[in-house]
N, C-alpha and C positions, 0 to 999 in steps of 0.2 A: 543570592538568597540560599537558603538552606534546605537539602533537597530530604526526603522526600516534603510533598506536601498531601498528605493523607486526606485530608479535610473537604479537600476540593472535590472528592470523588466519593460516594457510595459503594462502600465497601461491607458484605455481610459479616458478621461477626464470628471469627474464628477462622475466616477463606482467607488463604494465602492464595492469590492469584499471578499465574505463570503463564497465562494464556493473552496478553494485551497485543500481543503477534498475529491474533486472532480475532479478537473484537474487544476492545477497551472498554473498561466500564464504566459506568454513568455520572456524569459530572455534576456536582451540584450545580442548582439552579436550571440544569434543564427540563425537567417536568415543569418549574412555574412559566419557564419561557414557552413552550408547547402550548399550555395550560391556557397562557395571554394571548398567542397568537390565534388559537383556536376560538378561543370566546368572546374577546374583544376585537380581533381583524376579523375571519372568517364570521363568528357570529353575528358579531356587531353589523360588519360592513359589505361580507357576500362578495357579492364580485367586483364592488366597489374598490375592494381589497387590493387590486392591480393596481390603483394609481393612490390611491388614499394613502397606503401603506408600504407603496413602490415595490412588489412583489415581484416584477418583470426587472428590477434591477437587482433582485439579491443571487443572481449568478456568480454575477461580475463584482459586486461589494467585496461577499464573503470568499472570493474568487484573491481578491485582493489580500484581506487579511493571510490569506495562505502563501502568497507571493511572500510576502517579508520575510516568512519560514523559512520560505526557499532560496531566499538570494535570488530573486525574481523579481522583477520592474512590473508596478501597477494595471492594470491593462493587459497582463500576457497568462491569463490565467481564465479559464471558462470551467463553473460547476454544473455538474447537471449529470441524468443519467447513467450509466454501470462500467464500468473500469472494461469491463470487455467492447465494450461498444467505442469506447474513448482511443483504446487500445487500435482498434479497425479505422476509425478516424484516419488517426495520425500514420498510421503503417500505411493507409492508401494515398493520403497526404504525400506522405515521404514516397513513394513511387514514383507519384506523377512529378514531382521535383528532378529525379533521374530517368527519361522515360528508354532510356540506349540502355538500360541495367536490368538483369534480369534474378538477380539473386536478393532473398532474403535471409541475411545471416544471422543466428539466435546460437542461446546454447542448452545444454541438455538440464540443466539446472531453471529455467526458465519457468516461470508458473503455466501447467497443461496449459490454462483457456487462453493466454497468446499466443501459445502455437496451435490451436486449433482456428482462433482467428484468423491467422496466417494461411490456414490451410483453407478456409472458406474462401475469403478472398482469393486466394490463388485459381479455386472453383471458376470464381463466380469473372477472372479475370482470363478465363480459359485457357486454364493450366500454362501459360505463356512464361509463368514464373515458378522457380525451384525455391524451397523453402533448405535453407543448408543450415543443419544442427550440427554443434560441434563440442567437445567437450569443456570446461569454461578455461583453464587454464589455456585453451587454445587459439582465445576468441582471436588477439590481437594477433597472431599469424597470419589467422583468416581472412583478415581484411584484403581482400582481394580487387584489383580493379574492374572486377564485372560484381561487386555487391552495389544495390541498388542502395539499401536499407540495412544499418544493424540495428536489431531489436533484443536490448537486452533488459534484465531485471538485475537492479544492485545488487539486489540483496537475496539470495537463492533462499526460497521458501523452505526447504526441506534442513537446509545443513547451515545457514546463515552465515555461509560464504560469503564477501565482499567484496564487487569489483573494484577496482579504482576508477573510477565514472572518468574523471580528467584524461588521464592515460589513455582508455579505452578509445572516447571522444578523439583526440588529438588522432590515434591509428584511425578510426574512422576518415575524419579530414583528410589525411596524408593519402588516403586510397581512393577519396573523391567519393566516398558515401555518407546519405545523413545517418545522421544517428537520433535513436530512439530510446529513450530509457523510462522504464516501469520501476515505477517508485514505493511501489505498494508496502514493502517492508522496511524503507527509509525513512519516508516523512513524517517525521515525530522521533525517528526512534535513534537519526543519526545525524550530522551536521551534513546541507546539503546547499551548494551553492548554483543553482542554474545558469545565473550568467556567468560565473567565473569559469565554469564546464562549458560554456558555450554551444551546448547539445543543440539542435532543429527543435525537436520535440519531448516534451517529458509526459507520463501520466500517471495516475495513480489513483487511490480508495484514502478514504477518511474516516472507516469504521476501526482500524487495527489501531495503531500508536496514537492518532488524533480523538478517537473516543468518540466520532457522531453517531454512535448508534445502530444498529444491525441495517445492513442495506442505504446507509448513508452516501448522500452521493459521491462520482467521480470527478476528479479534475484531469483538465488537459492543458500542457503549456506549450505556446509556440513562443520561436526565441521572436521578439517583439519588428528585426526586420526583417520576418516572413511574415507577419500577421496578416498584409495586405493582398499576400499572394496564394496563400496556402489553400490547398483545395480541400473543403468539405469533405469531398465525396456523399457523405449523409447525410442531403440537403433536407433540412428539413425545415418545416416555415418560421420558428424563432431564429435560424441562423440570415433567416433572409432580410436586406438592407433596410427593407420596409414590411416587417411582417403582415400590418394590419391595411396594408394598398391591397392585398390579397391580388396581387400578380401573377397570371395565369403561368410564367416560367419563371425560375428561380434564380436571385441575384445575389450575391454572398454579400455579409456584411463588409463594412471596411476593416472594422477593427476585431478583435478576439470573440465578438458575440457571434462569426460567421461559424463558430467551434460547438453551437449552441445547436441540437438538434429539436426537442419536444419541451413540453409545457415541464416546466422546473417542480422539480417536488417542493412545495414552500413548508411543508409540515417538518422533512427532513433538515431542510437547509436552516430553518427558525434552531433545530437542536443543534444542528454542525455548530451555527455562527453562537452560540451560547457555551458548546462545549469549547471552543476556544479559548474562550475566557478562561478558564484554566492554564494557560499557558502565560497567563501574565507574569511577567519579572522570570521566566526559565532563561538563562541562557544554554544554548545548547552545547557549547565545549564543557560546561559543568556537567549537565545529563549525561554528556558521552562517557564521561569519566567515572562517572558513579556508576553508569551502566559495566561500564568495564569490571572495575572494580566488584559489582555484585556476581557477575558472569564468572569471574576468576575465583571466585570463593566458591562458589557452586560447582565448577570442573573440579577443584581443588578437594572439597567434601566430596563428592560424589565417586571422581576415582578413587580416592583412602576408604571409602564405607562401601560402596558397590561395584568391586572389580568386575562382577558377569555383563555390567555396560559398556559398551564402548565408545565415546568419543566420536562422531562423526562431524562435528566441527572443527573451523578449520583451531589450532592450538594459540596461533600469534594473535592476540586481539584486536591488532591494526586490519586484518583480513576478515574479522568477524563483525556481523549486525547485531543487532541488542536480540540474539537470541542463541540458546546451546540447545545440540539436538545429541540425543546417544542413541545408539541402536542396542537395543537388548531382543533376543529372540520372541519373547512372550510381551514385546513392545505392549501391543494392543489390550491385553488383560493387565497390565501390570497400570498402565494406564488408569485405566477406570475403576485400578483398586485405590488409586491415589484421589482421583477424583472425587471417591465415594470417602476419600477421608478430607476432603474439603482442601486439598492439594490440587489447583486446579491446571490442566496440562494439555497436551493434545497431543495426536499419535499422527503419522502421515507412512504410508505403507510404502516398501514391504515390512518396516521394524523399526522406525524412528520412534525416539518419545522426544516429543520436542516441549521450550521450555522459553517463554519470554521473561524480560529485563525491564521494566520500567521503572526506572528510581523514581518518575513520579507519587509514587505508591508503596511501594517497596523498599526498605532497608534489609541489612546485614541478620538481620533478628529474623527474618522474613525467610531469606534463602535455608539458614541454617538448620531452622525448622523443618523446615520442607524436605531438607536432605534425610534429616534423623527421619520421616514418615516413608520417605523412600527407600531407605535402608531396613524399615522393616516389613514391608510391602516383599521386598526382595529376600530377604533372608528369612522371612516366614512363609514363604511361597502363598502368600496371600492372594499373589496374580491367578492363581491354582483356581480357586473358587469358577461351578460354574458360570454365576450372573456376569463374571466381569468376562465370560470369552462370547457373550452373544453380542455381535456386530450390533450398533447403533448406524441409525441412516446417516448421521453428521459425526467423522471420528474425532 
């Protein structure tokens, strides 16, 4: 197919949206799908919807749609809860698989919430474990025989630096460790083949490149041969083998449903289910090639026109996800000035201006126009206006 497919999304007139790596735009049809669910299912059927409209099956049915995008088998992904919850579940299950080891390995490019969840789990387990955080390029060398779980985000949320999933997973397994991947900045952005990777666990969110909407449900993947034995840790009633038997003690479901925790977010799942329709006919290899082209154009144009900005993303596209980041001393204010001119990116402390490239709705003309506006902001010191220096709660 030919990219982009802009007609599949609601995009405000004149806006150049370079922030799909933080929150994807609204796919067409989602409003109608959610309205129909609210009116014809919740409104008309009320509690009968759990059976009549098969709400209880949604977390696995939608998970199967996502599995096909990520090279995973059906019945290996469950949807629901938040990404932080799924990190906690997968990490706890991984530690239980290596009871004689005491190290959780991660890197300093990991998203802080993953590290926070690891710290909290360590405290709950009586401080018997160590969270060992190394530089991204040191991960493979740090795969020593005391590592229980390697918890790595494939694409660095700040710089877009991308790890070699298969290579690092092989290194983890050679050291006897469990491999847990966070795919928050990978799913829908770069080709992912969980089957070929052979990792034990993967988690991710669906509101970035998958366009599921703010707060869209997260997912957890468990390698099929481990599904029947992985320990859920968060033993919620919907992960029980017979939740409506209301047994006094927990007995995990035999399949991936054991990784469910609480009541699924049915309205959010309806939105995500429809949002996944916007991927119909999209080839991930084609999408990746288009993403790299747009990124390369952006890097070349910014470096030619805005020398005050310094590239902090890898220059080699093969080592980069679908985002590009530049450092600038006044990055926050410059980004606010850009946003005021309808070029939407975002900022990550201390000085990183972050731009996402999604070929589903961006073309080369958008990228070149965005750089023109960025150059105006920098050359004319528009970032120096007081209104752009006032810190918002969300950057």
